[in-house]
C-alpha positions as CSV (number, residue, x, y, z in Angstrom):
1,X,72.9,142.6,101.6
2,X,76.3,140.8,101.3
3,X,79.3,141.5,104.0
4,X,81.0,145.1,103.0
5,X,84.1,144.2,100.7
6,X,87.2,146.0,100.9
7,X,89.6,146.5,98.0
8,X,93.4,146.7,98.2
9,X,93.1,151.0,98.7
10,X,90.6,150.5,101.8
11,X,93.3,147.6,103.1
12,X,96.0,150.1,102.8
13,X,94.3,153.3,104.3
14,X,93.7,151.3,106.9
15,X,97.0,150.0,107.6
16,X,98.5,153.6,107.1
17,X,95.9,154.6,110.0
18,X,96.8,152.0,111.9
19,X,93.6,150.3,112.9
20,X,94.9,147.2,114.3
21,X,91.9,147.5,116.7
22,X,89.3,147.4,114.4
23,X,88.4,143.6,114.8
24,X,86.7,143.1,111.5
25,X,89.4,144.4,109.4
26,X,91.9,142.2,111.2
27,X,89.4,138.6,111.2
28,X,89.3,139.5,106.9
29,X,93.2,139.8,107.1
30,X,93.2,136.2,108.8
31,X,91.1,134.8,106.4
32,X,93.0,135.8,103.3
33,X,96.3,134.7,105.1
34,X,94.8,131.3,105.8
35,X,93.3,131.1,102.2
36,X,96.9,132.0,100.8
37,X,98.7,129.6,103.1
38,X,96.0,126.9,102.3
39,X,97.0,127.6,98.5
40,X,100.2,127.7,98.9
41,X,100.0,124.1,101.2
42,X,97.6,122.8,97.8
43,X,100.2,123.9,95.1
44,X,103.4,122.0,97.2
45,X,100.9,118.6,97.3
46,X,100.3,119.4,93.5
47,X,104.0,119.4,92.8
48,X,104.6,116.3,94.9
49,X,101.8,114.6,93.2
50,X,103.1,115.6,89.4
51,X,106.8,114.2,90.8
52,X,105.4,110.7,91.1
53,X,103.4,111.1,88.1
54,X,106.7,111.8,85.8
55,X,108.6,109.2,87.9
56,X,105.7,106.5,87.0
57,X,105.6,107.4,83.2
58,X,109.1,107.2,83.3
59,X,109.2,103.8,84.6
60,X,106.2,102.9,82.1
61,X,108.5,104.4,79.1
62,X,110.5,101.3,80.0
63,X,108.5,99.1,80.1
64,X,106.9,100.1,76.7
65,X,110.3,100.3,75.5
66,X,111.2,96.4,76.4
67,X,107.8,95.5,74.7
68,X,108.3,96.9,71.8
69,X,112.2,96.0,71.0
70,X,110.1,92.3,72.2
71,X,107.5,92.4,69.6
72,X,109.7,93.6,66.8
73,X,112.0,90.6,67.4
74,X,109.0,88.2,67.5
75,X,107.5,89.6,64.3
76,X,111.2,89.8,62.8
77,X,111.5,85.9,63.7
78,X,108.3,85.2,62.6
79,X,108.7,86.7,59.3
80,X,112.2,84.5,59.1
81,X,110.4,81.6,59.3
82,X,107.3,82.1,57.1
83,X,110.0,83.4,54.3
84,X,111.3,79.9,55.2
85,X,108.4,77.4,54.6
86,X,107.8,79.4,51.4
87,X,111.1,78.8,49.7
88,X,110.8,75.2,51.2
89,X,113.3,75.9,54.1
90,X,113.0,73.0,56.7
91,X,113.4,75.3,59.3
92,X,110.3,77.2,58.3
93,X,107.8,78.7,60.9
94,X,105.1,75.7,61.8
95,X,101.4,76.0,61.4
96,X,100.9,74.8,65.5
97,X,103.4,77.4,66.2
98,X,101.3,81.2,67.2
99,X,102.3,84.0,65.6
100,X,100.7,86.0,68.9
101,X,103.4,86.8,71.3
102,X,102.8,85.8,74.9
103,X,100.6,88.8,77.0
104,X,102.4,90.6,79.3
105,X,101.1,90.6,82.8
106,X,101.9,93.2,85.5
107,X,102.9,92.5,88.8
108,X,103.0,95.5,91.2
109,X,103.8,94.9,95.5
110,X,104.2,97.0,97.8
111,X,106.6,95.7,100.7
112,X,106.8,99.1,103.0
113,X,104.1,98.4,105.8
114,X,101.5,95.8,105.4
115,X,102.3,93.6,101.9
116,X,99.8,94.8,99.0
117,X,100.0,93.4,95.5
118,X,97.7,93.7,92.5
119,X,97.6,92.2,89.3
120,X,97.1,93.9,86.2
121,X,95.9,96.6,88.2
122,X,93.9,94.5,90.5
123,X,94.3,93.9,93.9
124,X,94.6,90.8,95.4
125,X,93.2,90.3,98.6
126,X,91.0,86.9,98.8
127,X,93.8,84.5,100.4
128,X,92.9,81.2,101.0
129,X,96.1,81.0,102.3
130,X,98.4,83.0,104.3
131,X,101.5,80.3,103.5
132,X,100.4,81.3,99.8
133,X,100.8,85.0,100.4
134,X,104.3,84.1,102.3
135,X,105.4,82.1,99.7
136,X,104.7,85.0,97.3
137,X,106.6,87.3,99.2
138,X,109.7,85.1,99.3
139,X,109.8,84.8,95.5
140,X,109.0,88.4,95.3
141,X,112.2,89.0,97.1
142,X,113.9,86.7,95.2
143,X,112.6,87.3,91.8
144,X,114.5,86.3,88.8
145,X,116.3,83.7,90.4
146,X,114.9,80.2,91.0
147,X,114.6,79.4,94.6
148,X,115.2,75.4,95.4
149,X,112.2,73.6,96.6
150,X,114.1,72.6,100.1
151,X,115.0,76.1,100.9
152,X,111.4,77.5,100.4
153,X,110.4,74.2,102.6
154,X,112.6,75.0,105.2
155,X,111.8,79.1,104.8
156,X,108.2,78.8,105.2
157,X,108.0,75.5,107.7
158,X,111.3,75.3,109.8
159,X,112.1,72.4,111.4
160,X,109.1,70.4,109.5
161,X,109.1,66.8,108.5
162,X,110.9,66.9,104.9
163,X,107.7,64.6,103.6
164,X,105.3,67.2,105.3
165,X,107.2,70.1,104.3
166,X,107.2,68.9,100.5
167,X,103.0,68.4,100.4
168,X,103.0,71.9,102.6
169,X,104.7,73.6,100.0
170,X,102.7,71.7,96.7
171,X,99.2,72.9,98.4
172,X,100.8,76.4,99.1
173,X,101.9,77.2,95.2
174,X,98.5,75.5,94.1
175,X,97.0,78.4,96.6
176,X,99.0,80.8,95.1
177,X,98.3,80.0,91.3
178,X,94.4,80.3,92.2
179,X,94.8,83.4,94.1
180,X,97.2,84.8,90.6
181,X,94.3,83.7,88.7
182,X,92.4,86.5,90.3
183,X,93.5,88.8,88.0
184,X,91.8,87.2,85.0
185,X,88.6,89.4,85.5
186,X,87.2,87.2,82.6
187,X,87.3,84.5,79.4
188,X,88.9,87.5,77.3
189,X,91.5,88.6,80.1
190,X,93.1,85.2,80.4
191,X,97.2,85.3,79.7
192,X,98.2,81.6,80.3
193,X,100.7,83.4,82.1
194,X,102.5,79.9,84.2
195,X,102.5,83.0,87.4
196,X,104.9,80.3,89.0
197,X,107.4,78.2,87.1
198,X,109.2,75.0,88.3
199,X,112.0,73.4,87.1
200,X,114.9,71.1,88.6
201,X,113.6,71.3,91.9
202,X,113.4,75.1,91.6
203,X,110.5,77.4,92.1
204,X,110.3,81.2,90.2
205,X,108.1,83.6,89.1
206,X,106.9,83.6,85.8
207,X,109.7,85.8,83.4
208,X,106.8,86.6,81.6
209,X,105.5,88.8,84.8
210,X,106.1,92.2,84.5
211,X,107.4,93.2,88.2
212,X,107.2,96.6,90.1
213,X,108.2,96.6,93.7
214,X,108.2,99.8,95.8
215,X,111.6,98.6,97.4
216,X,113.2,98.7,94.0
217,X,112.1,101.9,93.5
218,X,112.9,103.1,96.9
219,X,117.0,102.0,96.5
220,X,117.1,103.6,93.1
221,X,115.7,107.1,94.5
222,X,118.5,106.9,97.3
223,X,121.2,106.1,94.7
224,X,120.5,108.5,92.2
225,X,119.9,111.7,94.9
226,X,123.0,110.3,96.4
227,X,124.9,110.8,93.0
228,X,122.7,114.0,92.3
229,X,124.7,115.4,95.5
230,X,128.1,114.2,94.5
231,X,127.1,116.6,91.6
232,X,126.4,119.4,93.5
233,X,122.5,119.3,92.6
234,X,121.3,120.0,95.8
235,X,118.0,120.4,94.9
236,X,117.7,117.2,92.5
237,X,118.7,115.0,95.2
238,X,116.6,116.7,97.8
239,X,113.4,115.7,95.1
240,X,115.1,111.8,94.9
241,X,115.2,111.7,98.9
242,X,111.4,113.3,99.4
243,X,109.9,110.5,96.9
244,X,112.2,107.9,98.6
245,X,110.7,108.9,101.9
246,X,106.9,109.1,100.9
247,X,107.4,105.4,99.1
248,X,108.7,104.1,103.6
249,X,105.0,103.7,104.5
250,X,106.4,101.6,106.9
251,X,109.3,98.9,107.8
252,X,109.6,96.2,105.2
253,X,106.7,93.4,105.1
254,X,105.9,94.7,108.4
255,X,103.2,91.3,108.3
256,X,106.4,89.1,108.5
257,X,108.0,90.6,111.6
258,X,109.2,87.7,113.1
259,X,110.1,86.0,109.9
260,X,113.8,85.0,110.0
261,X,114.3,85.9,106.4
262,X,112.8,89.4,106.7
263,X,115.1,90.6,109.3
264,X,117.9,91.8,107.9
265,X,116.6,92.9,104.7
266,X,114.0,95.3,106.9
267,X,117.1,96.3,109.3
268,X,119.2,97.3,106.0
269,X,116.5,99.0,104.2
270,X,115.0,100.9,107.7
271,X,118.5,102.1,107.9
272,X,118.7,103.4,104.6
273,X,115.4,105.3,105.4
274,X,117.0,106.9,108.1
275,X,120.2,107.6,106.2
276,X,117.5,109.3,103.5
277,X,115.7,111.6,106.5
278,X,119.1,112.5,107.6
279,X,120.1,114.2,104.3
280,X,116.7,115.6,104.2
281,X,117.0,117.4,107.6
282,X,120.5,118.6,106.7
283,X,119.4,120.1,103.5
284,X,116.3,122.0,105.2
285,X,118.5,122.9,107.9
286,X,120.7,124.3,105.5
287,X,118.5,126.3,103.8
288,X,116.7,127.8,107.0
289,X,113.6,126.0,106.3
290,X,114.0,124.8,110.0
291,X,110.2,123.8,109.8
292,X,111.1,120.9,107.7
293,X,114.0,120.1,109.2
294,X,112.3,120.0,112.5
295,X,109.6,117.2,111.0
296,X,112.3,115.2,109.6
297,X,113.9,115.4,113.1
298,X,110.9,113.8,115.0
299,X,110.4,111.0,111.8
300,X,114.1,110.1,112.6
301,X,113.3,109.7,116.2
302,X,109.8,107.9,115.5
303,X,112.2,105.1,114.1
304,X,115.4,105.4,116.4
305,X,114.5,107.3,119.8
306,X,118.3,107.6,120.2
307,X,119.7,109.7,117.3
308,X,121.5,112.3,118.9
309,X,122.5,114.6,115.8
310,X,118.1,114.7,115.5
311,X,117.9,116.2,118.8
312,X,120.7,118.5,117.8
313,X,118.5,119.5,114.7
314,X,115.9,120.0,116.6
315,X,117.4,122.4,119.2
316,X,119.3,124.5,116.7
317,X,115.8,124.7,115.1
318,X,113.8,125.9,117.7
319,X,116.3,128.3,119.2
320,X,116.3,130.0,115.4
321,X,112.9,130.0,115.7
322,X,113.3,131.9,119.0
323,X,111.6,129.1,121.2
324,X,114.4,128.5,123.3
325,X,112.5,127.0,126.2
326,X,111.0,124.3,123.6
327,X,114.8,123.4,122.4
328,X,115.9,122.8,126.0
329,X,112.9,120.6,126.4
330,X,113.9,118.3,123.5
331,X,117.6,118.3,124.9
332,X,116.1,117.1,128.2
333,X,114.1,114.4,126.5
334,X,117.5,113.0,124.8
335,X,119.1,113.1,128.4
336,X,116.5,110.8,129.8
337,X,116.1,108.5,126.4
338,X,119.5,107.7,126.4
339,X,119.8,107.0,129.8
340,X,117.0,104.9,129.9
341,X,117.4,103.1,126.7
342,X,121.3,103.2,126.6
343,X,122.5,104.1,130.4
344,X,124.4,106.3,128.8
345,X,125.0,110.2,129.3
346,X,125.0,112.5,125.4
347,X,127.8,112.2,123.4
348,X,130.2,115.9,124.1
349,X,128.7,117.7,121.0
350,X,125.1,117.4,122.2
351,X,126.0,118.6,126.2
352,X,128.3,121.3,124.2
353,X,125.2,122.3,122.5
354,X,123.5,122.2,125.7
355,X,126.0,124.9,127.5
356,X,125.2,127.0,124.5
357,X,121.7,127.3,124.9
358,X,122.0,128.0,128.5
359,X,124.5,131.0,127.9
360,X,122.2,132.5,125.1
361,X,125.4,131.8,122.7
362,X,124.2,132.3,119.0
363,X,123.0,128.5,117.8
């Protein structure tokens, strides 16, 4: 036999009788509450996923539009040349010229955390040369701009003999081109893309590569969020900040932690990330969403353990959640961390907040 079932009237009558000591009844309510909480969490997760899909389709729509314009221009040019040939125009289309535009090649690079790269949706992971991988990272960071051969040598092999450095670069370029060929699964999939171009002693990624980089989307979401916030669209701004937060899988090129050329970029992006987390914490606090404010504040402290504003948000949130003892623990941690890391005390605003906490004042 199955377990006894309760309908809504059963629950209502139990509640009206105050059957708070009915243990099976309590357990069933706990199951229902847990299920509803899980549904809510699943809904929130699905909503975030849909926002990512919407953004991805938007970006792909831009790419498709650019390709369509390219094809349209190509067809127009070819038709003009063929017409010129048929009318005896010497500028007409030559039989040796291809009527087929070059195939687009998509390169997707993730630079937050450890570097990952996909060519035509195939992950490139067979690196015979780590310098070839570093070379690709550097060219992606400077894409669209040719990089002098000497700059590449000095960046990847600092203080190296010029002749040896030049030979090292040639080997790395060759290895990189071989790795990029991994994206060509078979003969029918060959793109004839040069991948890395060389001209006038300068290297660059081929303009025929359609490149997507997570850092670009991250910075675009940050600027879009700022713009929406200025327009008082707080909800829209928060969505952009949340998407940027999800893109930030780790600091910029963590597998190039000690390479000098990554240092400034890494710190600048980390500052932007901390600003985004600060925006999300502030928006959450003002919306009385203390749980999320706590989460974002803790993320801030994971990156910057001396960030006093994050400690203040935590103190305020725990007070408003009725957990004053937990709020005091965060203040104590703030004092200890600042003393250890900076040999200093909290600033006046933090100390004033602590006095309010001790005096049981509203915070």
